[in-house]
PAZAGU-585884 format. One record per residue (C-alpha): z, y, x; residue in three letters. Coordinates in steps of 0.001 Angstrom, whole numbers, plus 500000, padded with zeros to 6 digits. Layout:
N
ZYXala/...
***
This chain:
609
158652763985708678unk/158342767694709387unk/162115768098709351unk/162518765263711856unk/159920766728714184unk/161486770206713921unk/164958768888714732unk/163593766966717699unk/161710769962718994unk/164725772263718715unk/166877769695720462unk/164369769176723252unk/164136772926723777unk/167906773229724041unk/168038770325726453unk/165756772097728886unk/167356775542728753unk/170347774804730997unk/168095774097733944unk/167138777735734156unk/170618779057733309unk/173477780463735314unk/176102778869737519unk/177870775863736020unk/181615775433735804unk/182738773072738526unk/185409770443738031unk/186040766920736812unk/183221764823735405unk/185342762447733321unk/184899762187729524unk/186483765120727719unk/185858764662724019unk/189516764063723217unk/189523766571720352unk/186901764707718365unk/187524762174715628unk/186297758716716688unk/183153757723714827unk/182361754201713588unk/179726752374715641unk/176148752974714588unk/173806750125713686unk/170949749231715977unk/167579747632715528unk/167791744143716967unk/164805743633719229unk/162945740393718764unk/160330739112721189unk/158545735751721330unk/160408733094723296unk/158835732760726715unk/159514731310730112unk/159879734686731781unk/158332734901735236unk/159681736841738152unk/158706736802741792unk/155352735067741128unk/154118738339739660unk/155043740565742590unk/152431741690745111unk/153323742554748691unk/152767746312748462unk/155322748686746865unk/154866749543743201unk/155890753231743469unk/157193753011739897unk/159159756058738785unk/161918757115736423unk/162353760615735043unk/165061761852732695unk/164836764371729875unk/167977765563728222unk/170269766328731131unk/171960769253729459unk/174670771818729967unk/175650772878726475unk/179062772913724778unk/177924770306722288unk/176539767832724783unk/178698768052727878unk/182375767410728579unk/184693770220729606unk/184776771338733242unk/181313769968733765unk/179910769971737314unk/176123770339737202unk/175588769695740890unk/177530766435740728unk/175227765304737928unk/172219766219740059unk/173575764153742914unk/174263761239740543unk/170646761163739373unk/169348761579742919unk/171391758544743996unk/169363756511741502unk/166000758058742496unk/165552759821739127unk/163543763040738735unk/163828765753736098unk/161449766020733143unk/161629769506731627unk/160262771080728486unk/158840774347729779unk/158361776689732705unk/161270779057733448unk/161155782675732380unk/161145783892735972unk/160551782495739430unk/164174782899740590unk/164883779436739194unk/162304778053741625unk/164544778898744586unk/167405776891743079unk/165139773928742380unk/163711774089745908unk/167244774043747338unk/168185771051745178unk/165105769208746363unk/165952769871750001unk/169573768759749491unk/169056765714747245unk/165341764920747029unk/165306765438743269unk/161981766709741913unk/160964768365738651unk/158310767560736076unk/157665771173735166unk/156506771887731615unk/153665774303730828unk/153483776707729136unk/156835777989727956unk/157648778204724255unk/157407782006724238unk/153638781765724822unk/153053781958721062unk/154997785209720788unk/153049786585723735unk/149741785632722128unk/150825787283718867unk/151739790461720740unk/148291790388722342unk/146671790437718928unk/146465786809717831unk/146918786124714143unk/148992783132712961unk/146861780048712467unk/149130778993709574unk/149344782186707439unk/150197780332704236unk/153183778695705946unk/154271782004707458unk/154286783541703996unk/156824780851703054unk/159085781864705905unk/157987779249708436unk/157440779890712121unk/153964781155713053unk/151608778989715096unk/148730779987717329unk/145992777502718108unk/145262776938721814unk/141600777610721169unk/142541781131720088unk/141356783382722940unk/144691785251722902unk/146573781988723510unk/144225781094726360unk/144612784554727916unk/148410784434727671unk/148472780974729276unk/146255782059732170unk/148436785128732678unk/151475782854732869unk/149777780789735578unk/149232783950737614unk/152861784992737157unk/154443781601737869unk/151999779967740268unk/149950782818741725unk/151912783079744951unk/151268780567747712unk/154775779187747513unk/155849775679748475unk/155855773558745343unk/156848770308747023unk/159818770115744614unk/157438769785741643unk/156756766171740664unk/154019767326738270unk/153104770121735911unk/152860768665732423unk/151689770332729247unk/154037771053726351unk/156189768303724865unk/154509767757721528unk/151286769685722021unk/151599773107720424unk/147886772789719762unk/148042769322718302unk/145312768269715932unk/146613769659712629unk/148468767377710272unk/148082769935707507unk/144957770515705468unk/142863773593706098unk/140900775163703297unk/139082778403702597unk/142191779534700713unk/144502779033703702unk/143634782406705191unk/143322780987708696unk/141783783804710748unk/139490781668712902unk/138149779648709985unk/134685781236709913unk/134304781001713678unk/135330777347713645unk/132852776682710844unk/130055778025713016unk/131150775816715901unk/131248772737713676unk/127793773453712244unk/126378773956715728unk/127875770676716949unk/127329768391713967unk/124917770093711578unk/125370769997707822unk/125093766251707200unk/127186764428704651unk/130202764034706907unk/129461766888709282unk/131123769354706944unk/132614772578708260unk/136276773309707609unk/135589775526704598unk/133967772600702783unk/136773770113703242unk/137444767951700224unk/141050766737700372unk/140101763823698110unk/137461762588700570unk/139076761864703968unk/135652761536705629unk/135023765218705025unk/137434766112707836unk/135642764017710483unk/133525766780711992unk/136458769153712233unk/138714766561713870unk/136069765859716496unk/135620769563717093unk/139372770120717411unk/139826767227719828unk/137111768629722072unk/138535772147721983unk/142065770971722727unk/140774769182725820unk/138863772303726824unk/142155774201726799unk/143916771555728903unk/141006771422731354unk/140945775209731708unk/144662775289732518unk/144427772313734899unk/141546773955736774unk/143475777223737034unk/146593775489738369unk/144663773467740937unk/142740776527742084unk/146068778055743133unk/147818774861744264unk/145426771936744809unk/148310769617745710unk/149903769804742249unk/149696766757739999unk/148736767659736422unk/150002765496733564unk/149175765587729881unk/151449766726727109unk/153952764206725762unk/152087762605722868unk/154381761405720105unk/153480757963718756unk/156006757872715962unk/154959757142712376unk/151300757979712975unk/149710757459716355unk/148033760379718062unk/144728758571718409unk/142765761612717307unk/143155762961720831unk/140348761995723194unk/142298760369726025unk/139113759095727601unk/137968762639728238unk/141464763649729429unk/141239761020732129unk/138497763075733751unk/140734766062734547unk/144386764863734350unk/146336762771736833unk/148466760924734279unk/149124760650730547unk/152616760950729039unk/153601759358725735unk/156675758739723563unk/156930755468721644unk/159690756171719080unk/160742752549718770unk/163493752744716153unk/161738755278713931unk/158846752838713626unk/161021749735713296unk/163336751028710578unk/160464752019708301unk/158228748993708968unk/159977745949710442unk/157991744671713397unk/156193747999713902unk/158495749330716604unk/159532746268718563unk/156548746340720887unk/155656750010720496unk/156666750836724082unk/154099748380725415unk/151449749193722809unk/151518752937723461unk/151462752439727221unk/148475750130727125unk/146242751872724605unk/146632755306726207unk/146187753930729720unk/143164751835728797unk/141388754706727055unk/142178757301729736unk/141875754991732768unk/144885756851734141unk/148554756073734953unk/150935756330732002unk/154545757509731805unk/156274756481728590unk/159553757630727040unk/161546754541726140unk/164371754264723613unk/167735754638725292unk/169328757187723022unk/170968756643719658unk/168331757779717194unk/167574757295713486unk/170933755545713063unk/169910752919715600unk/171490752247718971unk/169626750049721473unk/171529747381723358unk/171248747030727137unk/168961744053726495unk/166737746180724269unk/166503748913726909unk/165519746393729558unk/162864744955727249unk/161360748390726501unk/161110749159730225unk/159631745712730836unk/156988746302728171unk/155904749523729857unk/155495747718733174unk/153701744624731911unk/151376746857729878unk/150371748620733103unk/152587751734732994unk/153527753677736104unk/156950754888735035unk/159447755575732282unk/161124758700730970unk/164661758500729590unk/166692760745727308unk/170307761333728317unk/171659762696725014unk/172127760812721739unk/170657762195718505unk/171893763607716202unk/175383763328717711unk/174040765281720673unk/176494763934723231unk/175796762965726802unk/175389759184727115unk/177000758990730546unk/180373759830728996unk/180074758414725482unk/178506755047726320unk/179003754073729987unk/177415750652729407unk/174123752111728229unk/174240754655731035unk/174820751924733606unk/171793750067732248unk/169659753196732701unk/170813753574736300unk/170318749879737048unk/166752749962735719unk/166037753131737694unk/167200751393740886unk/165078748344740088unk/161920750335739471unk/162414752320742661unk/162336749152744774unk/160044747007742640unk/156881745680744316unk/153551746214742618unk/153068743870739667unk/149977741675739675unk/147991743013736741unk/144867741070735702unk/142029741827738114unk/139664742166735160unk/139889742036731385unk/137587739667729533unk/138752740534725996unk/138151743924724403unk/139815745504721356unk/137475748054719780unk/139211751313718856unk/136993753200716438unk/138314756722716944unk/135397757952714840unk/136764755973711887unk/140404756819712615unk/139485760501712400unk/138605759946708737unk/141888758287707747unk/143858761484707361unk/145324764374709303unk/147539761800711088unk/145773758510711691unk/146988755086710684unk/147083752875713760unk/148330749516712470unk/145254747547713570unk/145412748492717270unk/149147747723717216unk/148548744290715671unk/146007743618718423unk/148560744427721125unk/151202742064719761unk/148758739280718883unk/146495739286721933unk/149026740462724498unk/152597739529723726unk/151733736410721694unk/148771734610723290unk/148690736457726611unk/145012737412726708unk/143741739566729607unk/142570742307727235unk/141987746041727184unk/141221748633724544unk/137727750146724433unk/136934753253722407unk/133705754222720684unk/134189757736722063unk/134445756259725554unk/131221754290725096unk/129536757382723699unk/130517759271726847unk/129990756622729570unk/127625754105728023unk/127261750543729336unk/129750750855732262unk/132577751182729743unk/132115747516728769unk/132837746308732308unk/133447742535732475unk/134263742087728797unk/133043738806727329unk/134348739165723769unk/135214742246721663unk/137221742241718434unk/136545744982715892unk/138693746293713040unk/138335749327710789unk/135081750572712336unk/132941751844709486unk/131821754893711461unk/129892754731714699unk/128744757638716896unk/124962757907717187unk/124943757119720900unk/127043753958720570unk/124932751547718514unk/122327750936721192unk/124760750278724119unk/126867748019721881unk/123828746066720699unk/122551745772724291unk/125940744448725442unk/125690741678722828unk/122059740923723752unk/123140740486727362unk/125576737735726399unk/128569739434724763unk/130414738084721717unk/131232740645719008unk/133843739588716430unk/133822741483713110unk/136256741214710220unk/134609743640707778unk/130961743560706570unk/130737747372706454unk/131409747764710204unk/129158750311711983unk/127420751393708757unk/128044755169708776unk/127358758102711073unk/128709761612711063unk/125361763133710046unk/125291761136706812unk/123051758355708068unk/124099755023706592unk/123013751419707044unk/122999748651704490unk/125075746423706768unk/126194745904710347unk/123149743678710806unk/120798746606710254unk/122895748861712474unk/122881746411715399unk/119446744853714874unk/120586741375713839unk/118342739165711699unk/118002735538710686unk/120486733159709177unk/123933732393710552unk/125581729177711598unk/128481728476709280unk/131758727424710894unk/135100726712709295unk/136535730233709642unk/133513732372710505unk/129752732798710456unk/127814733155713704unk/124590735126714290unk/122506735070717437unk/121413738309719088unk/119558737857722364unk/121815735837724628unk/124935736874722716unk/126644736253719393unk/128059738222716465unk/130845736492714531unk/131975737540711063unk/135400736115710245unk/136018735012706679unk/139668736138706746unk/140895739261708499unk/143864738856710820unk/144555742607711054unk/147918742515709303unk/151529742955710343unk/153332739735711173unk/150166737756711904unk/151707736805715252unk/154251734709713321unk/151525732745711487unk/150894729587713563unk/147563728805711906unk/146042732245712554unk/147422732392716084unk/145816728988716700unk/142469730252715370unk/142508733234717742unk/143453731026720688unk/140558728725719794unk/138101731641719684unk/139400732898723010unk/138992729526724670unk/135596728861723111unk/134031732205724051unk/135717732920727386unk/138269735546726410unk/141166733851728165unk/144806733213727239unk/148216732889728910unk/147742735615731518unk/150970735552733624unk/151705739306733354unk/152644738868729689unk/155620736784730813unk/157170739486732992unk/160584740901732235unk/162879742914734478unk/165729740758735775unk/169259741250734514unk/171966742741736673unk/172924739293737967unk/169577738883739724unk/167839741169742174unk/164064741569742066unk/163663740177745569unk/165644737003744864unk/164519736328741319unk/163469732726740702unk/160734731833738191unk/163106730943735365unk/166146733080736051unk/164965736126734133unk/164909734271730833unk/167218735794728234unk/
***
């Protein structure tokens, strides 16, 4: 896993470097890999989606959608590009299809800004400008920061510096002064986005007193001040690697501090250029979802969230886990943050899997029907590291066709309100390991969205803790999985929502029984204030609470492949119909039309594959 991430990061860094480089060699733009030995075709993961009568023009509103496409991986390197490569012709090609750049980092000097401004004036192409640059760690180390991973450094690995380190913060603010301090015209900047995979991501390595991490004692004090010394509110130095719950307090602390860093940088950028859009880092939802980040809080100071769904990496390891990952990632991040989402979709050859044009269209369609605002593409295959435009013209043509479609696509009619909620217990997920296991939320997306078409949205315990009752909105029924832990400020709003007529569906009797301070409850009934005897139904028991209901299912449906089980799908549909959750929302039958049909002329059945 670490090797994969390192290779990806090195590749992404190389992909961005050309943008700030010197003058390109001008000449022909035809394929020029004639010296290479032809390689056998790579396998691909065959996408499989439920058979549907795909809808088209019925789902279009009258106003424009303003959907966007950005591209990451437009490179000028000997390995990736053909000979006699003309950079400016490639810029014009992307501009013709309304595609903007997505870069990995800020340039080393502001001279590159003049070139980008000129390109914008000539072609209209804009830049998603990364922040900060990769050298920020070296700068922080020169300022006096100590590596946050000393044990790894002793083994010859690259040093890291946590963004909550004051030297890292100071170096980042200095970079803002250097790169954005002047009152220049930044109309060529689509957005400033934070680093690709966050350099300050929540650690996926264990921290112990023996690690030698320099800020360990300071972090311990912060954790004690925030969470006390309860059973699960342990400081970092008391972590027990055999008890996952012991990391809960630290993960909450780290999530808060990471957002503090992002907020500080966003405030500093806007103070100098209020017109700039600020996007999140690109969160990698590959084998373990990044649900330890508090997207709900990010929505308060960022303009959009960026994610990467890693379809084939998921699908190859766990069949069924990647097929709908583009839609799942888009929806869960957007629902929790209440912000637009831009998602990287699988176009490149990766993990020995090559998507077909039909797959690419489906991934883009998932992003749109899940409420996304745009897609980000890669232009270079991995690990072959060759430019797709010249090695696979069919895939490239599909990218360009989709970009043209999204540019002119009207706004899609998303559900005006969601009546079904999927409870995301981020408090519990923070106890499942350094990298959380997100199977249950994924199952919910495929089952409730792609399979039965419920108008649903994800709701997080951290969001309820922050906003209280308004976070429930118009929800009539909420399904809960893997929610042993509950923040102190959540039990009362959740119980009140049920008392006011909500239906809470549980699949585990130990739901909501633990709190970070060590408080525990004998059962969910004690935690929520439920008493009396239940009504026994065929598949569940039903308790009354005020005007609402709590249902405890006898069999859990949180398992991969449940969407292919007709009996369990029928049970969920029955619950939805009985308790007002809704089914068959039209948006779940949207798919981008094929090249034979334009969006404006698409008939209701013509988009069916």
